[in-house]
C-alpha positions as CSV (number, residue, x, y, z in Angstrom):
1,M,0.1,0.0,0.1
2,N,1.4,3.5,-0.8
3,L,1.4,6.4,1.7
4,E,-0.9,8.2,0.1
5,A,-3.8,5.1,-0.1
6,A,-2.2,4.0,3.7
7,F,-3.2,8.3,4.7
8,H,-6.4,7.8,2.7
9,K,-6.8,4.5,5.4
10,E,-6.2,6.9,8.8
11,M,-8.7,9.4,7.6
12,L,-11.3,6.8,7.4
13,D,-9.6,5.8,11.3
14,I,-10.1,8.9,12.5
15,Y,-13.9,9.1,11.3
16,E,-14.7,5.9,13.1
17,R,-13.1,6.4,16.3
18,A,-14.7,10.2,16.6
19,N,-17.6,7.6,16.0
20,T,-16.8,5.6,18.6
21,E,-15.4,7.6,21.0
22,C,-16.9,10.7,21.2
23,N,-20.5,9.4,19.4
24,Y,-19.4,11.9,16.8
25,V,-20.7,11.2,13.3
26,A,-18.8,13.2,10.7
27,T,-20.9,12.7,7.7
28,R,-19.9,15.2,5.7
29,F,-15.8,14.9,6.6
30,L,-16.9,10.8,5.5
31,Q,-18.8,12.1,2.2
32,M,-15.6,14.5,1.6
33,V,-13.2,11.6,1.8
34,G,-15.0,9.4,-0.4
35,R,-15.6,11.9,-2.9
36,L,-11.7,13.1,-3.4
37,G,-9.7,11.0,-1.2
38,G,-7.8,11.6,2.2
39,L,-5.2,13.6,0.9
40,V,-7.1,15.4,-0.9
41,A,-9.8,16.4,1.1
42,A,-7.1,17.0,4.2
43,K,-5.4,19.7,2.1
44,Q,-9.0,20.9,1.6
45,L,-10.1,21.4,4.9
46,L,-6.3,22.8,5.6
47,A,-7.2,25.8,2.6
48,S,-10.4,26.6,4.2
49,E,-10.9,30.0,6.7
50,G,-10.6,29.0,10.6
51,F,-12.1,25.8,12.3
52,S,-14.1,22.8,10.8
53,E,-17.2,21.7,11.9
54,G,-15.2,18.9,13.3
55,L,-12.5,20.2,14.6
56,T,-14.5,22.2,17.4
57,R,-16.3,19.2,17.8
58,L,-13.3,17.4,18.9
59,W,-12.3,20.5,20.4
60,E,-15.4,20.3,22.8
61,E,-14.9,16.7,23.2
62,G,-11.3,17.1,24.7
63,R,-10.2,14.6,21.8
64,L,-8.5,16.8,19.0
65,D,-6.0,14.0,19.4
66,I,-7.9,12.4,16.5
67,S,-8.5,15.4,14.4
68,M,-7.4,15.8,10.6
69,E,-4.8,18.1,11.4
70,A,-3.3,16.2,14.1
71,L,-3.3,13.1,11.6
72,V,-1.2,15.1,9.1
73,L,1.8,16.6,11.7
74,Q,2.7,12.2,12.4
75,D,5.1,10.7,10.4
76,P,4.9,9.2,8.4
77,W,2.1,11.7,7.1
78,R,3.5,15.2,7.0
79,K,5.6,13.7,4.2
80,L,2.4,14.6,1.9
81,F,1.8,18.2,3.0
82,T,3.1,21.2,2.9
83,V,5.7,23.5,5.5
84,E,2.4,25.3,4.9
85,E,-0.2,22.8,5.3
86,L,2.0,21.8,8.4
87,E,1.8,25.2,10.0
88,I,-1.8,25.6,9.3
89,A,-2.8,22.6,11.5
90,R,-0.2,23.1,14.2
91,Q,-1.6,26.7,14.2
92,R,-5.4,25.5,14.7
93,L,-4.2,23.2,17.1
94,T,-2.4,25.7,19.5
95,E,-4.8,27.9,19.3
96,L,-7.1,25.0,20.6
97,G,-4.6,24.4,23.6
98,Y,-3.3,21.4,22.0
99,T,0.0,20.6,21.7
100,P,0.5,18.3,18.5
101,K,2.8,15.1,19.7
């Protein structure tokens, strides 16, 4: 499995974890990942202004660790993103009081 395909699987996994662990059904996130693929969906979310509904909900649940933003900052996924995209993810998490690993 190549890195992009593995990242797509991880994006589906964080959807499942949000559903199972937080009782949060992120329907639009799942549709976006299904339609665009995990990598393109993540890049589009990072390019959008402000905090997504999903990021806000995970913050409310105290589970920013399972956000897309936290995922993209991890190895090996960070290789798929530009320096600017990684900085956006880090900044969003920092603003919400979460220190990425």
